[in-house]
MIVEX-510242 format. One line per field, with one value per residue: residue number from 1; residue in one letter; x, y, z of N, C-alpha, C, O in turn. Coordinates in steps of 0.05 Angstrom, whole numbers, plus 5000, padded with zeros to 4 digits. Atoms other than C-alpha are relative to their C-alpha. Last residue first. Layout:
% residues N
n	c(NUM|...);
res	c(A|...);
n.X	c(X|...);
n.Y	c(Y|...);
n.Z	c(Z|...);
ca.X	c(X|...);
ca.Y	c(Y|...);
ca.Z	c(Z|...);
c.X	c(X|...);
c.Y	c(Y|...);
c.Z	c(Z|...);
o.X	c(X|...);
o.Y	c(Y|...);
o.Z	c(Z|...);
This chain:
% residues 124
n	c(124|123|122|121|120|119|118|117|116|115|114|113|112|111|110|109|108|107|106|105|104|103|102|101|100|99|98|97|96|95|94|93|92|91|90|89|88|87|86|85|84|83|82|81|80|79|78|77|76|75|74|73|72|71|70|69|68|67|66|65|64|63|62|61|60|59|58|57|56|55|54|53|52|51|50|49|48|47|46|45|44|43|42|41|40|39|38|37|36|35|34|33|32|31|30|29|28|27|26|25|24|23|22|21|20|19|18|17|16|15|14|13|12|11|10|9|8|7|6|5|4|3|2|1);
res	c(T|S|L|R|L|G|V|C|D|D|N|T|P|D|E|C|V|S|V|L|R|R|L|R|S|R|T|E|S|L|E|R|Q|R|E|E|L|L|Q|I|K|S|Q|A|I|K|L|V|G|E|A|S|A|R|D|G|T|G|L|S|A|I|D|A|L|S|F|G|M|R|K|A|R|S|I|F|Q|L|R|W|L|D|E|Q|C|Y|Q|R|Y|G|A|H|T|R|P|P|E|R|L|L|G|R|R|E|Y|Y|R|I|T|E|V|N|V|G|A|E|H|A|L|Q|G|I|T|M);
n.X	c(4978|4989|5009|4981|4996|5028|5001|5004|5021|5023|5025|5004|5008|4985|4973|4998|5005|4978|4975|5003|4995|4973|4987|5009|4985|4974|4996|5004|4973|4981|5006|4997|4970|4990|5009|4982|4974|5001|5004|4975|4984|5013|4994|4971|4996|5011|4985|4979|5009|5006|4976|4992|4977|5010|5001|4994|4985|5013|4987|5010|5026|4997|4988|5020|5016|5019|5026|5016|4995|4972|5001|5013|4982|4978|5011|5007|4973|4991|5014|4991|4974|5004|5010|4974|4982|4989|4980|4994|4975|5002|4996|5023|5003|4997|5017|4989|5013|5027|5001|4972|5003|4998|5024|5019|4999|5005|5027|5014|4995|5020|5025|5016|5017|4987|5000|4984|4971|4987|4999|4977|4973|4996|5019|4985);
n.Y	c(4984|4978|4975|4981|5000|4992|4972|4991|5017|4983|5011|4998|4970|4994|4992|4974|4983|5006|4988|4974|4995|5002|4979|4979|5004|4996|4972|4992|5008|4981|4972|4999|5002|4973|4982|5007|4990|4971|4996|5005|4976|4978|5007|4998|4973|4991|5009|4985|4969|5001|5001|5025|4997|4999|5027|5024|4998|5007|5023|5027|5004|5009|5027|5017|5008|4978|5007|4993|5021|4997|4977|5005|5016|4985|4980|5015|5007|4974|4994|5015|4991|4975|5007|5006|5021|5018|5018|5025|5000|4998|4974|4984|4997|4973|4995|5011|4978|5004|5006|5012|5028|5017|4993|5011|5028|5000|4997|5024|5022|5000|5009|4979|4989|4978|5008|5029|4996|4984|5015|5018|4986|4993|4979|4977);
n.Z	c(4985|5016|4993|4989|4970|4987|4999|4971|4990|4999|5003|5031|5006|5027|4992|4997|5024|5016|4992|5006|5027|5007|4989|5017|5025|4998|4999|5026|5016|4994|5011|5028|5007|4998|5024|5024|4999|5006|5029|5012|4997|5018|5027|5004|5002|5023|5024|5002|5007|5029|5016|5011|5019|5025|5010|4985|4976|4973|4986|5009|4990|4973|5000|5009|4974|4995|4997|5019|5024|5009|5015|5030|5016|5008|5019|5024|5013|5011|5025|5021|5006|5014|5027|5015|4993|5021|4986|5015|5014|5027|5007|4995|4972|4985|4977|4975|4979|4988|4970|4995|4994|5025|5018|4990|5008|5027|5000|4986|5019|5022|4986|4988|5018|5014|5029|5003|4996|5021|5024|4996|5002|5027|5013|5004);
ca.X	c(5376|5313|5304|5309|5253|5227|5303|5310|5305|5351|5413|5476|5478|5479|5457|5383|5388|5421|5374|5313|5340|5349|5279|5251|5291|5267|5197|5200|5233|5176|5123|5157|5165|5089|5071|5117|5085|5015|5034|5063|5001|4955|5000|4997|4922|4915|4967|4931|4865|4895|4930|4861|4839|4774|4809|4831|4805|4779|4823|4775|4790|4863|4848|4802|4855|4901|4959|5024|5073|5079|5002|5005|5058|5016|4951|4987|5013|4942|4918|4974|4954|4881|4900|4942|4878|4835|4787|4748|4725|4652|4655|4627|4687|4678|4687|4724|4689|4731|4786|4789|4713|4720|4691|4745|4799|4780|4777|4846|4874|4844|4884|4947|4995|5058|5026|5047|5027|4960|4944|4962|4919|4860|4863|4896);
ca.Y	c(5605|5568|5506|5440|5391|5408|5404|5332|5299|5354|5319|5359|5374|5297|5292|5292|5228|5190|5223|5199|5131|5131|5155|5101|5049|5078|5076|5003|4986|5024|4985|4921|4936|4954|4888|4852|4892|4873|4801|4804|4838|4784|4730|4763|4768|4694|4677|4718|4690|4616|4631|4648|4704|4682|4658|4727|4779|4780|4775|4816|4876|4870|4872|4933|4966|4959|4910|4937|4901|4961|4960|4886|4900|4958|4918|4860|4909|4936|4862|4845|4904|4883|4813|4842|4873|4936|4969|5029|5081|5088|5102|5034|5007|4991|4927|4936|4943|4896|4924|4925|4937|5003|5042|5003|5021|5096|5093|5061|5113|5169|5146|5156|5096|5070|5005|5010|5086|5075|5019|5063|5118|5073|5044|4977);
ca.Z	c(4456|4441|4483|4448|4444|4375|4349|4371|4300|4274|4295|4288|4364|4378|4449|4425|4391|4448|4498|4455|4453|4527|4538|4496|4533|4601|4577|4556|4623|4659|4620|4636|4709|4710|4682|4732|4788|4766|4763|4833|4859|4830|4861|4928|4925|4911|4962|5016|5002|5001|5068|5097|5140|5174|5237|5255|5208|5138|5075|5036|5082|5064|4990|5001|5043|4981|4987|4961|5001|5051|5057|5075|5132|5159|5160|5196|5247|5259|5263|5314|5357|5355|5374|5434|5462|5455|5503|5476|5526|5540|5615|5626|5588|5516|5473|5408|5342|5298|5257|5181|5178|5143|5203|5247|5198|5203|5282|5281|5231|5272|5333|5288|5275|5307|5327|5401|5400|5367|5415|5476|5448|5435|5503|5524);
c.X	c(5003|5019|5012|4991|5020|5004|4974|4992|4991|4974|4977|4975|4993|4989|5017|5030|5004|4996|5022|5023|4996|5004|5029|5013|4992|5014|5026|5005|4995|5026|5022|4994|5005|5031|5009|4991|5020|5028|4997|4997|5025|5020|4991|5010|5028|5005|4988|5018|5025|4991|4993|5030|5011|5021|4985|4998|5003|5020|4988|5010|4986|4973|5002|5011|4977|4983|4983|4970|4982|5004|5028|4999|4987|5019|5024|4992|4998|5029|5009|4984|5011|5028|4995|4987|5023|5020|5010|5023|5006|5027|4998|5002|4973|4999|5007|4977|5006|4993|4974|5007|5028|4996|5001|4973|4976|5001|4992|4973|4986|5001|4978|4975|4985|4981|5013|5000|5015|5033|5013|5004|5024|5028|5007|4980);
c.Y	c(5028|5017|5019|5027|5018|5000|5010|5029|5010|4988|5015|4987|5003|5029|5009|5010|5028|5017|5001|5020|5029|5004|5000|5024|5023|4996|5009|5032|5012|4994|5020|5025|4998|5004|5027|5016|4992|5014|5029|5003|4996|5023|5020|4996|5006|5029|5009|4994|5016|5027|5001|5001|4973|5007|5002|4974|4975|5005|4992|4977|4973|4994|4991|4972|4984|4991|5025|4992|5005|4982|5003|5025|4995|4985|5017|5019|4986|4996|5026|5006|4984|5012|5024|4991|4993|4981|4983|4984|4972|4999|5004|5030|5012|4996|5028|5003|4989|5025|4994|4990|4985|4968|4983|5008|4986|4967|4998|5004|4978|4976|5001|4986|5023|5011|5019|4994|4976|5003|5015|4981|4983|5014|5007|5023);
c.Z	c(4988|5015|4979|5008|5012|5031|5015|5000|5029|5009|5001|4992|4970|4990|4979|5009|5005|4974|4980|5009|4994|4971|4994|5007|4983|4970|5002|5000|4973|4986|5007|4986|4969|4996|4999|4975|4975|5000|4993|4967|4985|5000|4982|4973|4992|4993|4975|4974|4997|4992|4970|4985|4994|4978|4970|4985|5014|5022|5025|5013|4989|5012|5029|4998|4992|5027|5003|4997|4980|4975|4991|4985|4971|4982|4989|4976|4974|4986|4989|4973|4973|4992|4983|4970|4981|5015|4978|5014|4987|4984|4968|4996|5006|5031|5015|5023|5026|5018|5010|5027|5001|5004|4973|4983|5015|4995|4968|4997|5010|4980|4978|5010|5015|4978|4983|4971|4996|5003|4978|4975|5002|4995|4972|4985);
o.X	c(5020|5015|5033|4971|5022|4991|4976|4984|4969|4954|4970|4966|4980|4966|5037|5035|5015|5015|5035|5030|5010|5024|5040|5022|5010|5030|5034|5018|5014|5041|5030|5009|5024|5041|5016|5006|5037|5035|5008|5015|5035|5026|5004|5028|5033|5010|5003|5028|5027|4996|5006|5035|5017|5016|4984|5013|4988|5042|4993|4998|4969|4970|4995|4996|4967|4982|4991|4957|4979|5020|5030|5000|4999|5029|5024|5001|5013|5035|5011|4996|5018|5031|5001|5000|5025|5031|4994|5042|5000|5028|4996|4981|4959|4985|5029|4959|4996|5010|4954|5019|5029|4994|4981|4956|4966|4983|4969|4960|4972|4981|4960|4968|4988|4989|5020|5019|5038|5049|5032|5027|5044|5044|5027|4961);
o.Y	c(5043|5026|5014|5037|5021|5014|5031|5039|5004|5001|5025|4991|5023|5033|5024|5034|5043|5026|5021|5039|5040|5017|5021|5038|5034|5013|5026|5044|5025|5012|5035|5035|5010|5024|5038|5025|5007|5028|5038|5013|5014|5034|5026|5010|5021|5037|5017|5012|5032|5034|5015|5020|4956|5001|4982|4969|4957|5015|4970|4956|4960|4973|4968|4954|4969|4969|5042|4996|4988|4989|5012|5024|4995|4996|5022|5017|4992|5006|5029|5006|4995|5021|5023|4999|5005|4987|4969|4996|4951|5002|5027|5042|5022|4979|5038|5019|4969|5041|5005|4970|4961|4952|4976|4991|4966|4958|4991|4985|4964|4967|4983|4965|5025|5016|5014|4981|4977|5001|5005|4975|4986|5009|4996|5017);
o.Z	c(4997|5038|4969|4998|5036|5045|5027|5021|5039|5011|5022|4970|4961|4983|4981|5008|4988|4962|4976|4996|4977|4964|4987|4989|4971|4962|4986|4983|4964|4980|4990|4969|4960|4986|4979|4958|4966|4981|4974|4953|4971|4980|4963|4963|4973|4970|4957|4960|4979|4969|4954|4971|5011|4954|4956|4966|5008|5018|5035|5013|5002|5025|5035|5006|5009|5038|5018|4977|4962|4958|4968|4960|4950|4963|4965|4953|4955|4965|4965|4952|4953|4970|4959|4950|4960|5037|4965|5024|4998|4960|4959|4992|4988|5041|5013|5021|5034|5026|5000|5031|5005|4986|4962|4980|5004|4982|4963|4988|4995|4969|4977|5001|5040|4955|4960|4962|4986|4985|4966|4967|4988|4977|4961|4970);
């Protein structure tokens, strides 16, 4: 298939495919005598894999480190996925703490007699 057909099937822009090739995320495809890139189903699978991985929080560097085709290993995916889970859990803890602090602030500021929030009030 052509680059346009591949882009359409994968739901990405043609420039995205070219960028992924430059980054080494997609193999350099064979070309016709006229110089047109020729892609196969494996290339479509790889583009879909990249899209799924990005939605799960993998960076392009993470995806590149997994390799392509036979070079991609379950062990590599597992290692990066576990790292992403750890980062997400840490971020969730930070967000939870921030939410708690904001709730305490709201509670203090909702009391019109409390001077602790006076610096945050708008002047009337």
